C-alpha positions, 0 to 999 in steps of 0.5 A, spaced: 227 851 318 233 849 314 234 842 316 241 838 316 245 832 319 252 833 322 257 828 324 260 828 330 266 822 332 260 818 335 254 819 331 250 823 326 245 828 329 239 833 326 240 840 326 238 847 323 242 852 319 242 859 322 245 864 317 249 859 313 255 859 318 252 856 324 248 850 326 243 849 332 242 842 334 235 841 335 235 835 340 240 839 345 236 846 344 230 843 346 233 840 352 235 846 354 228 849 352 225 844 357 230 845 362 228 853 362 221 851 363 222 847 369 220 840 365 221 834 369 226 829 365 228 834 360 233 829 357 228 823 356 222 828 354 227 831 348 229 824 346 222 822 345 219 828 342 225 831 338 230 825 336 237 827 334 237 822 329 234 824 322 230 819 320 227 818 327 225 826 326 221 825 320 217 819 323 215 824 329 211 828 323 208 835 325 208 834 332 216 833 332 217 839 327 213 844 332 216 842 338 223 843 335 221 850 332 220 851 340 227 849 341 230 853 335 227 859 337 229 859 344 236 857 342 236 864 337 235 868 343 239 864 348 246 862 344 250 857 347 256 852 345 252 846 348 247 847 342 250 852 337 256 850 333 260 853 327 258 850 321 265 850 319 267 846 325 263 840 323 262 836 317 255 837 314 251 831 311 245 830 307 238 832 310 236 825 310 240 819 312 238 812 311 231 813 308 227 807 306 226 809 299 229 813 294 224 814 288 226 817 282 222 820 276 224 820 269 222 824 263 218 829 267 220 836 264 217 837 258 224 840 254 228 834 257 223 829 254 223 832 247 231 832 247 231 825 248 226 824 243 221 821 247 213 822 247 210 825 254 208 820 258 201 818 261 204 815 267 210 817 271 216 813 269 220 811 276 226 808 278 230 807 284 236 809 288 239 806 294 242 809 301 249 807 298 248 813 293 247 818 298 252 823 299 252 830 303 253 837 300 261 837 303 262 830 299 266 829 292 262 825 287 266 819 286 268 818 279 269 810 278 273 810 271 274 803 271 266 802 271 264 808 266 267 813 261 260 817 261 259 820 268 253 825 267 249 830 271 242 831 273 239 837 277 233 834 281 228 838 285 227 833 291 221 833 296 222 828 302 215 825 305 213 827 312 208 822 314 205 815 312 201 816 306 197 811 302 192 813 297 192 820 298 188 825 294 192 830 290 188 836 294 191 833 300 198 831 298 202 837 300 200 836 307 204 829 307 211 833 305 216 834 310 220 839 306 224 840 299 232 839 298 236 838 291 239 831 289 244 830 283 242 824 280 249 822 277 248 817 272 253 812 268 250 813 261 254 807 258 252 803 264 245 805 264 244 803 256 247 796 257 240 794 259 233 796 258 233 797 266 236 803 268 238 801 275 245 799 274 247 806 271 243 809 277 245 806 283 253 806 283 256 808 290 255 816 291 251 817 285 246 821 289 249 828 292 243 831 297 243 838 300 245 843 302 239 842 307 232 841 307 227 847 307 221 845 311 214 845 307 212 851 312 217 855 309 216 853 302 209 852 300 208 854 293 213 849 289 210 850 282 214 856 279 221 855 282 228 856 277 232 849 277 239 851 274 245 847 274 253 849 272 259 845 271 265 849 272 261 855 272 258 854 265 250 853 265 248 846 262 241 846 265 236 851 266 228 850 267 222 851 272 218 847 276 212 849 272 215 845 266 214 839 270 209 834 267 207 831 274 208 836 280 209 834 287 202 833 289 201 829 283 207 825 284 204 824 292 197 822 289 200 817 284 206 814 288 201 813 294 196 809 290 202 804 288 206 803 295 206 806 302 210 812 303 214 813 309 217 819 313 223 820 310 222 817 303 226 821 298 222 823 291 227 826 286 222 829 281 226 829 275 231 833 271 231 838 266 234 838 259 241 840 258 244 833 260 251 832 258 249 826 254 244 830 249 250 835 248 253 836 241 258 833 242 256 829 248 260 832 255 261 828 261 264 829 267 271 828 269 276 829 275 276 836 278 269 838 275 265 842 280 257 841 279 253 846 282 245 846 282 241 852 285 233 851 286 229 858 288 228 858 295 231 852 296 239 853 296 245 851 292 248 844 292 255 844 290 260 838 289 266 836 286 268 830 282 274 826 284 276 820 280 276 814 285 282 809 285 284 804 290 290 807 294 296 802 296 299 803 303 305 807 301 300 812 298 296 813 305 303 813 309 305 819 304 299 823 304 298 822 312 306 824 313 304 830 308 298 833 312 302 832 319 307 836 316 302 841 313 299 842 320 305 843 324 307 848 319 301 852 319 301 852 327 308 855 327 305 861 323 301 863 328 303 869 333 305 866 340 299 871 343 293 867 340 295 860 341 291 859 347 285 864 345 278 862 343 275 866 337 269 865 340 266 861 346 264 855 341 270 854 337 277 851 340 283 855 341 290 853 337 292 850 343 286 845 344 287 843 336 294 841 337 293 837 343 287 834 340 290 832 334 296 829 338 291 825 342 287 823 336 293 821 332 296 816 338 289 813 339 287 811 332 294 809 330 293 804 336 286 802 333 289 801 326 294 796 329 288 792 333 284 791 327 289 789 322 292 784 327 285 781 329 281 783 323 273 783 325 275 786 332 270 792 334 273 799 333 272 806 335 271 810 341 263 811 341 264 818 345 259 822 346 260 830 345 261 831 352 266 826 353 269 828 347 270 835 349 272 833 356 278 829 353 280 835 349 280 840 355 284 834 359 289 834 353 290 842 353 294 841 359 299 838 355 305 843 354 305 846 347 312 845 344 312 838 347 306 836 343 308 839 337 314 835 337 310 829 339 306 830 332 313 831 328 315 824 331 309 821 330 310 821 323 315 816 323 311 811 327 305 812 323 309 811 316 312 805 319 306 802 321 302 803 315 308 801 310 308 794 314 301 793 312 299 789 306 295 792 301 290 787 302 289 790 309 286 796 307 279 792 305 279 788 311 272 790 315 271 791 322 265 793 326 265 800 329 262 801 336 257 806 334 252 802 329 251 808 325 258 807 322 256 800 321 262 795 318 267 799 315 274 797 311 281 799 314 281 804 309 275 808 312 279 808 318 285 811 315 280 816 310 275 818 315 279 818 322 286 820 320 286 824 313 280 827 313 281 829 321 288 832 320 285 836 314 279 839 318 284 841 323 289 844 318 283 848 316 281 850 323 287 853 325 287 857 319 281 860 320 283 862 327 289 865 325 285 869 320 280 871 325 285 873 331 291 876 327 287 881 324 
């Protein structure tokens, strides 16, 4: 299977890709499988055997994977909107969230070692990244121009540990691997070289995009001859093969498990080939707008755009949200009347449902914005389950279409007035989300995630509906 996580309004859940256009929620599919078999307490059994959380899933080891495959195969034969989702309708995250360790290996491809002017190592060179660095395949690589002027890429074939490993011999090492993915070890070269230790140049927020999924080890059993290729804006920069690794996957499991206990979900990046930007003549570093694409044979392709990060002020947020709401209404107005209430498929929303959902969500998040800025530290967020969210959409769909569009247009003035009334300092004030997986976030996260990204997602959804239904 190809494992991913995906985001709902309330939580992050593990799923498996199907035909690169759909995802199957493994926990929900397994519940349906147990119900079909007539098992008692299917919800409780499924939550124990096939957890919805990615890290808990990896801790379940081989048994969880075997049971999840039963649910996955059941879902393929009996499609249902309860566990099959359109990949375009959700945000796909990294295949592992919150791992205990992210261990990176330096100087592990022979040609990269030579281009950096070093000798082949006798032992693996190790450094670490942390959870703050991990991004998904649909995220932008942040370019903090106030921190670095030399942002570089590093394509890395990566494996994830599948069960606790301590003092594992090389001959048994692959039994401890859950699967394989790709990581871009984004590096701030000027920060990396300020001291002998590399950590500060390697651990910047968002410096480890991961994905596009994890190919489970039962489907990829030989990793000794895989091409690893990286392009920047279509130009090939890195190309090598895992046969050029000084220390392969099995050797790394053996070595690492001698010096530390590896836990399920631990991420091990095996190193980068030659062709990094800093070694080019002249050096070529990443800049705002660049597209970085990494492909690994039999694993997939990870693609992320580079986006310069600058602190937005409240006026910029107000302008952005107003512009997106205008675009949303204009896009909806272009739809033929006859398709407004038609679903492209059972799993997808109609344009009418999207419009009413956007209107209801905007009103809700404006209320939340006012609450958390009036009383900093106030708990916020819905914390809805998927079924509760769908029920809210169905109830909202009873509203009149034209009246709802007018409501969205009038909402523009309300949101602009409320945001502009804030001080820029409000954007950094933090409050805890009701869902502990989101943790404590600043007001800017509420605006980015639940307003800006939310409206952008539904503009794209309306456009997809029109493409499918107006042919």
